[in-house]
Each structure stands twice: as C-alpha cells, then as structure tokens.
C-alpha positions in Angstrom: 0.0 0.0 0.0 1.4 3.4 -0.9 1.2 6.3 1.5 -1.4 8.0 -0.8 -4.0 5.3 -0.2 -2.7 4.7 3.3 -3.4 8.3 4.2 -7.0 7.9 3.2 -7.3 4.7 5.3 -5.8 6.5 8.3 -8.3 9.3 7.9 -11.2 6.8 7.9 -9.7 5.1 11.0 -9.7 8.5 12.8 -13.3 9.1 12.0 -14.4 5.6 13.1 -12.4 5.6 16.3 -13.2 9.1 17.3 -16.3 8.0 19.1 -14.2 6.1 21.7 -12.9 9.4 23.1 -15.9 11.7 22.5 -16.2 14.2 25.3 -19.0 13.4 27.7 -21.1 16.4 26.6 -20.9 18.6 23.6 -23.7 21.1 23.7 -21.7 24.3 23.3 -22.3 24.8 19.6 -19.5 26.1 17.4 -16.8 27.9 19.5 -15.8 31.4 18.8 -12.5 31.7 17.1 -11.6 35.4 16.7 -9.0 36.4 14.1 -7.8 33.6 11.8 -4.1 33.6 11.0 -2.9 33.0 7.4 -1.2 29.6 7.4 0.4 28.0 4.4 2.4 25.1 5.8 0.8 22.9 8.6 3.9 20.8 9.4 5.2 23.0 12.2 1.9 23.8 13.9 1.1 22.8 17.4 -2.4 22.0 18.6 -3.4 22.8 22.2 -4.0 19.1 22.9 -0.4 18.2 22.3 0.4 19.6 25.8 -1.5 16.5 27.0 0.0 13.9 24.8 3.4 12.1 25.2 6.3 14.1 23.9 8.2 12.4 21.0 10.9 11.4 23.5 8.4 9.9 25.9 6.5 8.0 23.1 9.8 6.5 21.8 10.9 5.5 25.3 7.6 3.9 26.1 7.5 2.1 22.8 11.0 0.7 23.2 10.2 -0.3 26.8 7.1 -2.1 25.7 9.1 -4.3 23.3 11.6 -5.0 26.1 8.9 -6.0 28.5 7.4 -8.4 25.9 10.8 -9.9 25.3 11.3 -10.6 29.0 7.9 -12.1 29.3 8.4 -14.4 26.3 11.8 -15.4 27.7 10.1 -16.8 30.8 8.6 -19.4 28.5 11.8 -20.1 26.6 10.5 -18.1 23.6 12.4 -15.4 21.7 10.7 -12.2 20.5 13.2 -11.0 17.9 11.7 -7.5 17.2 13.6 -4.3 17.0 12.0 -0.9 17.9 10.8 1.0 14.8 12.1 4.5 14.5 8.9 6.3 13.8 10.8 9.6 13.3 12.4 8.2 10.1 9.2 8.0 8.0 5.6 9.1 7.7 4.3 12.7 8.4 6.8 14.9 10.1 4.5 15.9 12.9 0.9 15.5 14.2 -0.2 18.4 11.9 1.8 17.5 8.8 -0.9 16.2 6.4 -3.6 16.6 9.0 -5.3 19.1 6.8 -4.0 17.6 3.5 -0.8 18.3 1.7 0.7 21.8 2.2 4.3 21.4 1.1 4.5 22.8 -2.5 8.0 21.5 -3.2 7.0 18.0 -2.2 3.8 18.3 -4.2 5.9 19.1 -7.3 8.3 16.3 -6.7 6.2 13.5 -5.4 2.5 14.4 -5.7 0.7 13.1 -2.6 3.6 10.9 -1.6 6.0 11.7 1.2 9.3 11.6 -0.7 12.0 9.9 1.3 9.7 9.6 4.3 7.2 7.5 2.4 6.7 4.3 4.4 6.5 2.3 1.1 10.2 3.3 0.5 11.4 2.0 3.8 12.9 -1.5 4.4 10.3 -4.0 5.3 10.1 -4.5 9.0 11.5 -7.8 10.3 8.7 -10.0 11.5 9.5 -12.5 14.3 9.3 -16.2 13.4 7.0 -17.6 16.1 5.9 -21.2 16.5 2.4 -22.1 17.8 3.4 -22.0 21.5 5.1 -18.6 21.0 2.0 -17.2 19.4 0.0 -18.4 22.4 2.4 -16.8 24.8 2.4 -13.6 22.9 -1.3 -13.1 22.4 -2.9 -15.3 25.1 -5.0 -17.3 22.7 -4.8 -21.1 22.9 -3.5 -23.2 25.7 -3.5 -21.8 29.2 0.0 -23.2 29.9 3.2 -23.4 27.9 6.3 -25.2 29.1 4.7 -25.7 32.5 3.9 -22.0 33.1 0.6 -20.3 33.1 0.2 -17.9 30.2 -0.7 -14.4 31.5 -4.1 -13.1 30.7 -4.0 -11.6 27.2 -0.5 -13.0 26.7 2.8 -11.1 27.0 1.3 -8.2 24.9 -1.3 -7.5 27.6 1.2 -8.1 30.4 3.6 -5.5 29.0 0.7 -3.0 28.8 -0.4 -3.7 32.4 3.2 -3.3 33.6 3.5 0.1 31.8 0.2 1.2 33.4 0.9 -0.1 36.9 1.7 3.3 38.4 -1.0 5.4 36.7 -3.0 7.2 39.4 -6.6 5.9 39.9 -9.0 7.5 37.5 -6.3 9.0 35.2 -6.5 8.3 31.5 -3.2 8.6 29.6 -5.1 8.4 26.3 -7.3 11.4 26.9 -5.2 13.7 24.8 -5.1 11.2 21.9 -8.9 10.7 22.2 -9.5 14.5 22.1 -7.4 15.1 19.0 -9.3 12.3 17.2 -12.6 13.8 18.2 -11.7 17.4 17.5 -10.5 16.5 14.0 -13.9 14.9 13.2 -15.8 17.8 15.0 -14.0 20.5 13.2 -14.6 18.9 9.8 -18.3 19.2 10.5 -18.0 22.9 11.6 -19.7 25.3 9.2 -16.6 27.5 8.9 -14.5 24.6 7.8 -17.2 23.3 5.5 -17.3 26.7 3.9 -13.6 26.6 3.4 -13.9 23.2 1.8 -16.5 24.6 -0.6 -14.1 27.5 -1.5 -11.2 25.1 -1.9 -13.3 22.8 -4.1 -14.4 25.8 -6.3 -10.8 26.8 -6.7 -9.8 23.3 -7.7 -12.7 23.2 -10.2 -11.3 26.4 -11.8 -8.0 24.6 -12.2 -9.9 21.7 -13.9 -10.1 19.2 -11.1 -13.3 17.9 -9.3 -12.9 17.0 -5.6 -15.4 17.5 -2.8 -12.8 18.2 -0.1 -9.1 18.4 0.4 -8.8 14.8 1.6 -10.3 13.3 -1.6 -7.2 13.7 -3.9 -4.9 11.6 -1.7 -7.5 8.8 -1.8 -7.9 9.0 -5.6 -7.4 5.5 -6.9 -5.6 6.9 -9.9 -2.8 8.0 -7.6 -2.7 4.9 -5.4 0.5 3.1 -6.4 3.9 3.7 -7.7 5.8 6.9 -8.7 3.7 10.0 -8.9 2.5 10.7 -12.4 2.5 14.1 -14.1 -1.3 14.2 -13.4 -0.8 13.6 -9.7 1.8 16.2 -9.3 -0.3 18.7 -11.2 -3.3 18.0 -8.9 -1.1 18.2 -5.8 0.4 21.5 -6.8 -3.1 23.0 -7.6 -4.3 21.6 -4.2 -1.6 23.4 -2.3 -2.2 26.6 -4.2 -6.0 26.4 -3.5 -5.3 25.9 0.2 -3.2 29.0 0.2 -5.7 31.0 -1.8 -8.6 30.1 0.5 -6.5 30.0 3.8 -8.0 26.6 4.4 -5.3 25.5 6.7 -5.6 28.7 8.8 -9.3 28.2 9.2 -9.2 24.5 9.9 -6.4 24.8 12.4 -8.0 27.7 14.2 -11.4 26.0 14.4 -9.9 22.7 15.6 -7.8 24.5 18.2 -10.9 26.2 19.5 -12.8 22.9 20.0 -9.8 21.5 21.8 -9.3 24.5 24.1 -12.9 24.5 25.1 -12.8 20.8 26.1 -9.5 21.2 27.9 -10.8 24.2 29.9 -14.0 22.3 30.7 -12.2 19.3 32.0 -8.9 20.8 33.3 -8.6 18.5 36.3 -9.0 15.4 34.1 -6.4 16.7 31.6 -4.0 17.4 34.5 -4.5 13.8 35.6 -3.6 12.7 32.0 -0.2 14.4 32.4 0.3 12.4 35.6 -0.6 9.2 33.8 1.8 9.9 31.0 4.6 10.7 33.4 3.8 7.4 35.3 4.1 5.3 32.2 7.3 7.1 31.2 8.8 6.4 34.7 8.1 2.7 34.3 9.5 2.7 30.8 12.7 4.4 31.9 13.1 1.9 34.8 12.6 -1.0 32.5 15.3 0.2 30.2 17.8 1.1 33.0 
C-alpha cells in the first residue's frame, strides 16, 4: 500500500475511532475563534491538545520499553521475540499536523504528488517479523493453551502483560489516552463545523477552476488513480493545484483555528482530568525508563 492510499485509510480510521474518546457532553455549539491567521504550511503547527500527549521522546521510550517487557515475558517461557523498535521519526508525516489538513508542502507536491518523498513508508525497508511457533503465538497473544512449558500464560499474553506493567503506576481514575482521544474527536468535529465546510467549498471551487473535481481536500490523496507507484504528471499537477488552492482560501488557517478552539474548550471544561492525564503519561514514562535502565 502506498502512502497515498494509506493516508486515506488512516483518515477513515480516525473518523471511526473518534467516538471512543468523545467528550461526555458537547452542547456548546460552534466555538468562537476570533481572528484567523494566514497559514500556508501545517507541518510546524502545534495543537493545544499536544500539551496533554506524550512528547516524541516519551513516546519513543515507552515504545522501546514495551518491546523490552514483551521480550522478558516471552523469555520466561523459553521463547524469543526478535523484534527491534521501529524509528517512527524516520518516515511518515513529520508531525501530528503534517498532512492533518491535507498536503501543504509545495516543493514535495511538485516532486512526489501526494507521496512523502524519502519519508514515504513504502520506500522503507520491510520491518522484520519474528518467526513464532504455535506456542510462542499463544504466549504472545494469550490465545490457545493456558499453559506453555509448565507455566501459566498471562491473561492476554505477553502483549497484555507488558501493557499492564506500563500502566501499573498510573493514578486511579487518570487516563493517559485522553489527549489522543481528544485530538481524534476534535478533528472529526472541526470537519463538521460550518466555517471549515465553507472553506472546503471555497477550496473545491478553486480546484474546479483549475480543472479538477474534488469535494474536499482529503479526496485527492485517496484518488485510486494516484494509489500506487511513482507520482504521475497528473498527480503532481493536482497536488500543486491543491496546495495553491489551500493558500488561496486559507483553508489550513481556518481548519487549524477551528480545531484548536474545540480542543481548548474541552481542555478548559475538564482541566482536572487533563492534568491527571499528564500524571498518567509521566507514570508510564517512569516505568518505561526503569525497564530500560
């Protein structure tokens, strides 16, 4: 799967899973936004919710520790788990906001259409998959026999055990995923906002003037014509027009400002819960650091 089609799939996943973290009540209507800044490139933007999500360093440490905890668990059963941590910084979007509102990098659009150039996951070496026998699969995921090599398989397998260990010191009632849930919800909510929808209409009209018919700025990346292989001249032409129409309509400035307003309102409304989220993230990071020391 290329990044182009993968990006469309990720977008669908965000919309489907957003309900898992929907704020308890949302009866405030569309939030006020004030002046809208002119924004051409989304890659360096920071959303309010990012203050309540793991930093890149924390996320990397927790991910490495999770693999280490799985390896230790598997070793108790005489099973190897030969997996190396994946460097997520090496490929994919450069930040949470890079490609969040569609492509905004004009140079990359000219060179690679809706691809990510050297950061395209399709251009990375295929990740090594561990060779696991049936017993190792049971130990890893918890499905199958309740005992392996005379030892009881932990509930949910080593995958679940590693997660429980990472979460062991989280304060009661705190949710380390609250920030992640909010950013999924706010993306969906802001797409439904009248001001963003109006920006989509303006962008679509601009694209039509350039000879292209797309309903919203996420449609081109999911165009089956651009799904595989090196970007064609048609794809790069559409991507360049796309970036130009975003700039002409200030779509990114509007979308980012509206989404930020939804996030800020929810954070202010549940400030105690979001403070607890920081405690939960810090607790997981402490456990991760200890596991790697």
